[in-house]
C-alpha positions in Angstrom: 0.0 0.0 0.0 1.5 3.4 -1.0 2.9 5.5 1.9 1.3 8.6 0.5 -2.2 7.5 1.4 -3.8 9.3 4.4 -3.8 7.2 7.5 -7.7 7.3 7.5 -7.8 5.8 4.0 -5.2 3.2 4.8 -7.2 2.1 7.8 -10.4 2.0 5.7 -8.7 -0.1 3.0 -7.4 -2.6 5.5 -10.9 -2.9 7.1 -12.6 -3.4 3.7 -10.0 -6.1 2.8 -10.9 -7.7 6.1 -14.5 -7.7 5.1 -15.8 -5.5 7.9 -19.4 -4.6 6.9 -19.4 -1.1 8.3 -16.2 -0.2 6.5 -17.6 -1.7 3.3 -20.7 0.5 3.6 -18.5 3.6 4.4 -16.3 2.9 1.4 -19.4 2.7 -0.9 -20.6 6.0 0.4 -17.3 7.6 -0.3 -17.3 6.0 -3.8 -20.5 7.8 -4.5 -18.9 11.2 -3.8 -16.3 13.0 -5.8 -13.4 13.9 -3.5 -9.7 13.4 -3.3 -10.4 10.9 -0.5 -12.7 8.8 -2.7 -10.3 8.8 -5.6 -7.4 7.6 -3.4 -9.6 5.0 -1.8 -10.9 3.6 -5.1 -7.4 3.6 -6.7 -6.1 1.4 -3.9 -9.1 -0.9 -3.8 -8.9 -1.4 -7.6 -5.5 -3.0 -7.0 -7.2 -5.7 -4.8 -10.2 -6.3 -7.0 -10.6 -8.6 -10.0 -11.4 -11.9 -8.3 -15.2 -11.9 -7.9 -17.6 -13.4 -10.4 -19.9 -10.6 -11.5 -23.4 -11.7 -12.5 -25.9 -9.2 -14.0 -29.6 -10.0 -13.8 -32.0 -8.1 -16.0 -35.5 -8.5 -17.4 -38.8 -6.6 -18.0 -40.5 -5.1 -14.9 -42.7 -7.7 -13.2 -40.4 -10.6 -14.3 -39.5 -11.3 -10.6 -35.9 -10.2 -10.7 -35.7 -9.2 -7.0 -37.4 -12.5 -5.9 -35.0 -14.3 -8.1 -32.0 -12.5 -6.6 -33.1 -13.6 -3.1 -33.6 -17.2 -4.2 -30.2 -17.3 -5.9 -28.5 -15.8 -2.8 -30.0 -18.5 -0.6 -28.8 -21.2 -2.9 -25.3 -19.7 -3.2 -25.1 -19.4 0.6 -25.9 -23.2 0.8 -22.7 -23.7 -1.3 -20.8 -21.5 1.2 -20.2 -18.7 -1.4 -20.4 -15.1 -0.1 -22.7 -12.8 -2.1 -22.6 -9.0 -2.7 -25.8 -7.6 -4.1 -26.1 -4.3 -5.9 -29.8 -3.4 -6.6 -30.1 -0.6 -9.1 -33.3 1.3 -8.4 -34.8 4.1 -10.5 -33.9 7.5 -9.1 -36.5 9.3 -7.1 -37.7 12.3 -9.2 -37.7 14.4 -6.0 -34.5 13.5 -4.1 -32.5 11.7 -6.8 -31.9 8.8 -4.4 -32.8 5.2 -4.8 -36.4 4.1 -3.9 -34.9 1.1 -2.0 -37.6 -1.3 -2.9 -35.2 -4.2 -3.5 -33.5 -3.8 -0.2 -36.8 -4.0 1.6 -37.6 -7.3 -0.2 -34.3 -8.8 0.9 -34.3 -8.1 4.6 -34.1 -11.8 5.4 -30.3 -11.6 4.9 -29.8 -8.9 7.5 -28.1 -11.3 10.0 -25.9 -13.1 7.4 -22.4 -11.8 7.3 -21.9 -13.6 4.0 -24.4 -11.3 2.3 -24.1 -7.6 1.7 -26.9 -5.6 0.0 -26.6 -2.1 -1.5 -29.4 -0.3 -3.3 -28.2 2.5 -5.6 -30.0 5.0 -7.8 -29.4 5.4 -11.5 -29.3 9.2 -11.0 -30.3 9.5 -14.6 -27.1 7.7 -15.9 -27.4 6.6 -19.5 -27.4 2.8 -19.6 -28.8 2.5 -16.1 -25.5 2.1 -14.3 -24.0 5.1 -12.6 -20.2 5.4 -12.2 -20.6 4.7 -8.5 -22.4 1.4 -9.2 -19.3 0.1 -10.9 -17.0 1.4 -8.2 -19.2 -0.4 -5.7 -18.5 -3.7 -7.5 -14.8 -3.0 -6.8 -15.5 -2.5 -3.1 -17.4 -5.8 -2.8 -14.7 -7.5 -4.9 -11.9 -6.2 -2.8 -13.9 -7.2 0.4 -13.6 -10.8 -0.7 -17.2 -11.6 -1.9 -17.2 -14.6 -4.2 -20.1 -13.5 -6.3 -21.4 -10.0 -7.0 -25.0 -9.9 -8.2 -26.1 -6.7 -10.1 -29.9 -6.4 -10.4 -30.8 -3.7 -13.0 -33.9 -1.6 -13.5 -35.3 -3.4 -16.5 -34.8 -4.4 -20.2 -34.3 -1.6 -22.7 -32.1 1.5 -22.5 -31.2 0.7 -18.9 -29.4 -2.5 -20.0 -26.8 -0.9 -22.3 -24.1 -1.1 -19.6 -24.9 -4.3 -17.8 -23.8 -6.2 -20.9 -20.3 -4.7 -20.5 -20.3 -4.7 -16.7 -20.9 -8.4 -15.9 -19.1 -11.6 -16.7 -22.4 -13.5 -16.8 -25.7 -11.9 -17.9 -28.9 -13.6 -16.8 -32.1 -12.5 -18.5 -35.3 -13.2 -16.5 -38.6 -13.6 -18.3 -42.0 -14.3 -16.9 -44.9 -16.1 -18.7 -47.8 -14.0 -19.6 -45.9 -10.7 -20.1 -45.4 -11.0 -23.8 -41.7 -11.6 -23.2 -41.2 -13.4 -26.5 -42.0 -10.2 -28.3 -40.1 -8.1 -25.9 -37.0 -10.3 -26.4 -37.0 -9.6 -30.1 -37.6 -5.9 -29.7 -34.9 -5.4 -27.0 -32.4 -7.7 -28.5 -32.4 -9.9 -25.4 -31.3 -12.9 -27.3 -28.0 -11.1 -27.9 -27.2 -10.1 -24.4 -28.1 -13.2 -22.4 -25.6 -15.9 -21.3 -28.4 -17.6 -19.5 -32.2 -17.3 -20.0 -34.4 -17.8 -17.0 -38.2 -18.2 -17.1 -39.6 -17.4 -13.7 -42.9 -18.4 -12.2 -42.7 -21.7 -14.0 -45.6 -23.0 -12.0 -47.9 -20.9 -14.2 -49.8 -22.7 -17.0 -48.3 -20.7 -19.8 -44.7 -21.1 -18.6 -43.9 -24.1 -20.9 -44.9 -22.0 -23.9 -42.5 -19.2 -22.9 -39.7 -21.7 -22.5 -40.4 -23.2 -25.9 -40.5 -19.7 -27.6 -37.1 -18.8 -26.1 -35.6 -22.1 -27.1 -37.0 -21.8 -30.6 -35.6 -18.3 -31.1 -32.2 -19.4 -29.8 -32.2 -22.3 -32.3 -32.7 -19.8 -35.1 -29.3 -18.3 -34.3 -27.7 -16.2 -31.6 -25.7 -13.3 -33.0 -24.7 -12.1 -29.5 -21.4 -11.7 -27.7 -19.2 -13.7 -30.0 -18.8 -16.6 -27.6 -19.9 -19.3 -30.0 -18.8 -22.2 -27.8 -21.3 -21.5 -25.1 -24.8 -22.9 -25.8 -27.2 -20.4 -24.0 -29.5 -22.5 -21.8 -33.2 -21.7 -20.9 -33.8 -22.5 -17.3 -37.4 -22.7 -15.9 -37.6 -21.6 -12.3 -39.9 -20.7 -9.5 -38.4 -18.6 -6.8 -41.5 -19.3 -4.6 -41.1 -23.1 -4.6 -37.4 -23.2 -5.3 -37.9 -25.2 -8.5 -35.0 -24.8 -10.9 -32.9 -22.5 -8.6 -30.3 -25.1 -7.9 -30.0 -25.8 -11.7 -29.7 -22.0 -12.3 -26.8 -21.7 -9.9 -25.1 -24.7 -11.5 -25.5 -23.0 -14.9 -24.0 -19.8 -13.6 -21.0 -21.6 -12.1 -20.6 -23.6 -15.3 -20.6 -20.4 -17.3 -17.8 -19.0 -15.1 -15.8 -22.2 -15.6 -16.4 -21.9 -19.3 -15.1 -18.3 -19.4 -12.0 -19.2 -17.4 -11.2 -22.4 -19.5 -11.9 -20.7 -22.9 -9.9 -17.5 -22.2 -13.1 -15.5 -22.7 -12.9 -14.2 -19.1 -9.9 -12.1 -19.9 -11.7 -10.7 -22.9 -14.7 -9.7 -20.8 -12.6 -8.2 -18.0 -10.9 -6.0 -20.6 -14.2 -5.0 -22.0 -15.5 -4.1 -18.6 -12.4 -1.9 -17.9 -12.7 -0.2 -21.3 -16.3 0.7 -20.6 -15.4 2.0 -17.2 -12.5 4.1 -18.4 -14.8 5.7 -21.1 -17.6 6.2 -18.6 -15.3 7.9 -16.1 -13.8 10.1 -18.8 -17.4 11.2 -19.7 -18.1 12.0 -16.1 -14.9 14.1 -15.8 -15.8 16.0 -19.0 -19.4 16.5 -17.8 -18.3 17.8 -14.4 -15.9 20.3 -16.0 -18.6 21.5 -18.4 -21.0 22.0 -15.4 -18.4 24.1 -13.6 -17.4 26.3 -16.5 -20.5 26.6 -18.5 -22.3 29.4 -16.7 -20.7 32.3 -18.5 -20.3 30.6 -21.9 -23.6 28.8 -22.3 -25.9 31.7 -22.2 -24.2 33.4 -25.1 -24.3 30.2 -27.1 -27.9 29.6 -26.2 -28.9 33.0 -27.4 -27.1 32.5 -30.7 -28.7 29.1 -31.2 -32.1 30.6 -30.3 -31.7 33.4 -32.9 -30.6 30.7 -35.4 -27.2 32.4 -35.8 -25.5 29.2 -34.8 -26.6 25.5 -35.0 -26.6 23.2 -32.0 -23.6 21.2 -33.1 -21.5 24.3 -33.6 -22.6 25.6 -30.2 -21.7 22.3 -28.5 -18.2 22.4 -30.1 -17.7 25.9 -28.9 -18.7 24.8 -25.4 -16.3 21.9 -25.5 -13.6 24.5 -26.3 -13.9 25.7 -22.7 -12.5 22.3 -21.5 -9.8 22.3 -24.2 -8.7 25.7 -23.2 -8.6 24.7 -19.5 -6.4 21.7 -20.4 -4.1 23.9 -22.5 -3.6 26.3 -19.6 -3.2 23.5 -17.0 -6.3 24.7 -15.1 -9.1 22.9 -13.2 -8.0 19.5 -12.0 -10.3 16.5 -12.7 -13.0 16.0 -10.1 
């Protein structure tokens, strides 16, 4: 650990690495901020991350993702695997914070030291995953959790990032929701490593399973991992049916990634996405700080049709370029 780190951060890093729950929670709170402390903390924790299996769960609203996460966690704990859960909730339109619905539904794990749950808001982030969500994965990874489950808001625009943030993507569909049509529209066949049909005790569940299997047999143009045959697993989180099989498939996919060399490819893709997202955050913050004087003049020119929107945007970006040339304004 670098000697230049403040003693407070050194202590916090040591406690996170030791898996202390309060310190893990504090590190996550710092990660959501934008301070020198948080940057130093995350830089050090990044050095200790990279070992956890990151599993993303997505699906249309009402598919039963939260119930599925809880059932998965119970089965993983039976196998003595520790589980970190990041539940991405829609941001409140008033406070900007997470609604915390998922955390309320998972209170049964409150006394289990092998489970850590964090609800986070999208805060309007494109792709549904805020920068802090990905930093939180590093915190749980460094803390020694074997598997990190990321539950996203729902299929659509909100799933752009989960494909590049997880090693294994599980898509949850429920019978009776028109998921076979939704799958085609949202390109779900392309993002899933494992398809799950929840609520398989319902009469129309077999039809949903057959529809998904049929579409998969027509061809899967997805992630380029042609050696993995995407399974369709019928489950019921209420009765426990299929949950053990789903966990077995998730572990089998991890083994496949490791044995085929695909894991290294996906880890590099995750880091590439995070670097780009962080660069976008830095640029956005600089623009927000410096735009006040510049933007109004550009807005007036665009309103009067003396300047088009793209030209105005380029002019606004020139503020950041000028700052960099002069060596001003450090990154947030």
